[in-house]
C-alpha positions as CSV (number, residue, x, y, z in Angstrom):
1,M,12.7,37.4,-17.5
2,A,13.0,33.7,-16.6
3,M,10.0,31.5,-16.6
4,M,10.1,31.1,-12.8
5,S,10.1,34.9,-12.4
6,R,7.1,35.1,-14.7
7,R,5.2,32.5,-12.6
8,H,6.1,34.2,-9.3
9,F,5.0,37.6,-10.7
10,L,1.6,36.3,-11.9
11,R,0.9,34.5,-8.7
12,T,1.7,37.6,-6.7
13,L,-0.3,39.9,-8.9
14,A,-3.4,37.6,-8.8
15,G,-3.1,37.4,-5.0
16,T,-3.3,41.2,-4.7
17,G,-6.7,41.4,-6.3
18,V,-5.8,43.1,-9.6
19,A,-9.4,43.7,-10.7
20,A,-10.2,47.4,-10.6
21,A,-13.1,49.6,-11.7
22,G,-13.5,49.5,-15.5
23,V,-11.5,46.3,-16.2
24,T,-12.9,42.8,-16.7
25,L,-11.5,39.9,-14.7
26,W,-11.6,36.4,-16.0
27,T,-11.0,33.8,-13.3
28,E,-10.6,30.1,-13.2
29,V,-14.3,29.6,-12.9
30,S,-15.4,31.8,-15.8
31,S,-12.5,32.0,-18.2
32,F,-13.4,28.9,-20.2
33,P,-15.6,28.2,-22.0
34,G,-17.8,31.2,-21.2
35,T,-15.5,34.0,-22.3
36,C,-13.6,32.1,-25.0
37,V,-13.6,34.0,-28.3
38,V,-13.2,32.6,-31.9
39,R,-11.2,35.1,-33.9
40,P,-11.6,34.8,-37.7
41,V,-8.5,35.5,-39.9
42,K,-8.7,35.4,-43.6
43,I,-5.8,33.6,-45.2
44,P,-5.0,33.2,-49.0
45,A,-5.6,29.5,-49.8
46,P,-3.4,27.1,-51.7
47,A,-5.0,25.1,-54.5
48,G,-7.9,23.0,-53.3
49,W,-8.3,24.7,-49.9
50,A,-10.4,27.7,-50.8
51,G,-13.6,27.8,-48.7
52,K,-12.2,25.5,-46.0
53,T,-11.5,26.5,-42.4
54,I,-8.7,25.5,-40.0
55,L,-8.9,26.1,-36.3
56,F,-5.7,26.9,-34.4
57,I,-5.7,26.1,-30.7
58,S,-2.8,26.6,-28.3
59,D,-1.7,26.4,-24.7
60,L,-4.4,24.3,-23.1
61,H,-2.1,23.5,-20.1
62,Y,-4.2,20.5,-19.3
63,G,-3.9,19.7,-15.6
64,Y,-3.9,23.3,-14.4
65,A,-7.3,25.1,-14.3
66,F,-8.2,23.0,-17.4
67,G,-9.5,19.5,-16.8
68,P,-11.9,16.9,-18.3
69,E,-14.9,19.2,-18.2
70,E,-13.1,22.0,-20.0
71,A,-11.8,19.4,-22.5
72,K,-15.4,18.3,-23.2
73,A,-16.5,21.9,-23.6
74,L,-13.6,22.7,-25.9
75,S,-14.4,19.7,-28.1
76,A,-18.0,20.8,-28.3
77,R,-17.0,24.3,-29.3
78,V,-14.8,23.0,-32.0
79,Q,-17.4,20.7,-33.3
80,G,-19.8,23.7,-33.6
81,E,-17.4,25.5,-35.8
82,Q,-17.2,22.5,-38.2
83,P,-13.6,22.9,-39.3
84,D,-11.8,20.9,-41.9
85,L,-8.7,20.6,-39.8
86,V,-7.6,21.5,-36.2
87,L,-4.0,22.5,-35.5
88,M,-2.6,22.5,-31.9
89,G,0.3,24.6,-31.3
90,G,1.9,23.2,-28.1
91,D,1.6,23.2,-24.3
92,L,-1.1,20.6,-24.6
93,A,-0.1,19.6,-21.0
94,H,0.9,21.7,-18.0
95,H,4.0,19.5,-17.4
96,P,5.6,16.6,-19.3
97,Q,4.6,13.9,-16.9
98,M,0.9,14.8,-17.2
99,D,-1.7,12.0,-17.8
100,L,-3.8,13.1,-20.8
101,D,-6.5,10.5,-20.6
102,G,-9.1,12.9,-19.4
103,L,-8.4,15.2,-22.3
104,L,-8.1,12.7,-25.1
105,A,-11.2,10.8,-24.0
106,H,-13.3,13.9,-24.7
107,W,-11.4,15.1,-27.8
108,K,-13.9,14.5,-30.7
109,P,-13.5,17.5,-33.0
110,G,-15.0,15.8,-36.0
111,C,-11.9,16.3,-38.2
112,P,-8.2,15.5,-38.0
113,T,-6.0,17.2,-35.4
114,V,-2.3,18.0,-36.0
115,Y,-0.1,18.8,-33.0
116,A,3.4,20.0,-32.4
117,P,4.9,20.2,-28.8
118,G,5.5,23.3,-26.7
119,N,8.0,23.9,-23.9
120,H,5.6,22.6,-21.1
121,D,5.2,19.4,-23.1
122,M,9.0,18.9,-23.3
123,A,10.5,20.6,-20.2
124,G,13.6,19.0,-18.7
125,G,14.2,16.9,-21.7
126,Q,11.2,14.8,-21.0
127,T,9.8,14.7,-24.5
128,A,8.4,11.3,-25.1
129,R,5.5,10.9,-22.7
130,I,3.2,13.7,-24.0
131,I,4.0,13.1,-27.6
132,E,3.3,9.3,-27.3
133,Q,0.0,10.0,-25.5
134,A,-1.0,12.5,-28.2
135,R,-0.2,10.1,-31.0
136,A,-2.0,7.2,-29.2
137,G,-5.0,9.5,-28.8
138,G,-5.3,10.0,-32.5
139,L,-3.5,13.3,-33.0
140,V,-1.1,13.6,-35.9
141,T,2.1,14.5,-34.1
142,L,4.8,16.5,-35.9
143,N,8.1,17.0,-34.0
144,N,10.7,18.2,-36.4
145,A,8.6,16.6,-39.1
146,A,6.5,17.7,-42.1
147,E,3.5,16.1,-43.8
148,D,1.6,16.9,-47.0
149,W,-2.0,17.3,-46.1
150,N,-4.0,17.3,-49.4
151,G,-1.6,19.7,-51.0
152,L,-1.0,21.7,-47.9
153,K,2.5,21.3,-46.3
154,L,2.3,21.2,-42.5
155,I,5.5,21.5,-40.5
156,G,5.7,20.8,-36.8
157,L,8.7,22.0,-34.9
158,P,9.5,21.4,-31.2
159,S,9.8,24.1,-28.6
160,A,12.8,26.3,-29.4
161,L,13.4,26.5,-25.7
162,C,13.8,22.7,-25.4
163,A,15.3,21.3,-28.6
164,P,16.9,22.3,-31.9
165,Q,14.5,23.1,-34.7
166,Q,15.1,21.6,-38.1
167,L,14.5,24.8,-40.1
168,S,15.4,23.1,-43.4
169,L,11.9,21.6,-43.3
170,C,10.7,25.1,-44.2
171,D,12.7,25.1,-47.5
172,G,11.2,24.4,-50.9
173,P,8.5,25.9,-53.0
174,G,4.8,26.1,-52.1
175,W,2.8,27.6,-49.3
176,K,3.4,26.0,-45.9
177,I,2.1,26.3,-42.3
178,V,4.6,26.0,-39.5
179,L,3.5,25.1,-36.0
180,G,6.3,26.6,-33.9
181,H,5.3,27.3,-30.3
182,E,7.4,30.4,-29.5
183,P,6.6,33.4,-31.7
184,D,9.9,35.3,-31.5
185,V,11.5,32.5,-33.5
186,W,9.7,33.8,-36.5
187,D,12.7,36.0,-37.1
188,H,14.6,32.9,-38.1
189,Y,11.9,31.5,-40.4
190,A,13.2,33.1,-43.6
191,A,11.5,30.8,-46.2
192,P,8.9,32.5,-48.4
193,D,5.2,31.6,-48.5
194,L,5.1,30.7,-44.9
195,L,2.5,31.0,-42.2
196,H,3.8,30.6,-38.7
197,L,1.2,29.8,-36.0
198,A,2.4,30.4,-32.4
199,G,1.2,30.6,-28.9
200,H,3.3,30.6,-25.7
201,T,2.7,34.2,-24.6
202,H,-1.0,33.7,-23.5
203,G,-1.4,37.2,-24.9
204,G,0.2,38.4,-21.7
205,Q,-2.7,36.7,-19.7
206,I,-2.9,39.6,-17.2
207,C,-3.1,42.9,-19.0
208,P,-4.1,45.9,-17.0
209,L,-5.2,48.7,-19.4
210,G,-4.6,46.2,-22.3
211,Q,-0.8,45.9,-21.7
212,A,1.0,42.7,-20.7
213,L,3.0,43.1,-17.6
214,V,5.2,40.1,-17.9
215,L,6.1,37.9,-20.9
216,P,8.1,34.7,-21.4
217,T,11.4,34.1,-23.1
218,L,11.0,34.0,-26.9
219,G,7.6,35.7,-26.4
220,R,8.4,39.3,-25.8
221,K,8.6,40.7,-29.3
222,Y,5.5,39.3,-30.9
223,V,2.9,39.1,-28.1
224,H,-0.4,38.7,-29.8
225,G,-2.0,39.2,-33.2
226,Q,-0.9,39.2,-36.8
227,F,2.4,40.3,-38.3
228,S,3.6,40.3,-41.9
229,R,6.8,40.5,-43.9
230,D,7.8,40.5,-47.5
231,G,8.0,37.1,-49.2
232,N,4.4,36.3,-48.2
233,R,5.5,35.5,-44.6
234,T,2.9,35.8,-41.9
235,L,2.9,35.2,-38.1
236,L,-0.2,34.7,-36.1
237,V,0.1,34.6,-32.3
238,S,-2.8,33.3,-30.3
239,A,-3.6,34.2,-26.7
240,G,-4.3,30.5,-26.2
241,I,-6.8,28.7,-24.0
242,G,-5.3,28.0,-20.6
243,C,-3.4,29.8,-17.9
244,I,0.0,29.6,-16.3
245,A,1.1,30.4,-12.7
246,A,-2.3,31.8,-11.7
247,P,-5.8,30.7,-12.9
248,V,-6.6,34.3,-13.9
249,R,-6.9,36.3,-17.1
250,L,-7.3,40.0,-17.1
251,N,-8.4,41.8,-20.3
252,C,-7.1,38.8,-22.2
253,P,-9.8,36.2,-22.8
254,P,-8.9,32.7,-24.1
255,E,-9.2,32.4,-27.9
256,I,-9.4,30.1,-30.8
257,L,-8.1,31.3,-34.2
258,K,-10.3,30.4,-37.1
259,L,-8.4,30.5,-40.4
260,E,-10.8,31.1,-43.3
261,L,-9.0,30.1,-46.5
262,V,-10.0,32.4,-49.3
């Protein structure tokens, strides 16, 4: 299903009043920060990282049902978790021409933030503006790039829907974390000792009876949660923070992943 079809479907569904008896409706007013959950995930630690925590945040969609006040609340929530590192997995902005001043002015997590772009940050080949703003705002920006972070290899890949991914960055020994926005691309990340952090799906966003009704391209196979394969390869898919097409979440609250390195 094309992205426009997904948007049209969610708008239509939201307009019909999908809340029924026995299900919980999260709306633009109450979805964040009130219902945001922090989901802990234990991850085997590389040398020197045992006992540390990393927060993974995805899909803010700043500019759509997420503005400066929500950015301030998110920053405070992150500070309260006292992470050693924050990873942002794409769709920082709702569209590639968005002004991020209202987000970055409030972003004070108390630790470094590493970011890789998603499809909404890069749509239509307009890659530079969001990446430049993120970098100027103090985020370590990885776009087909890798960086050693105190013995931890961090790899940031662009949206697979918008640009070629340099998969050779994943080669080589040692444990590595890959920020790759679309989860279904995990099938192509064949290197061992690899943790892929993804978003993109919003967990389905609107999930009557717990099942997603519509999902985006490259987000239909691995929708939400944790997946593992041999070779010490793991995929974590976050439901993200923001919304797309309709400012509504049904049975799918916004979430932050808390990686507890053990």
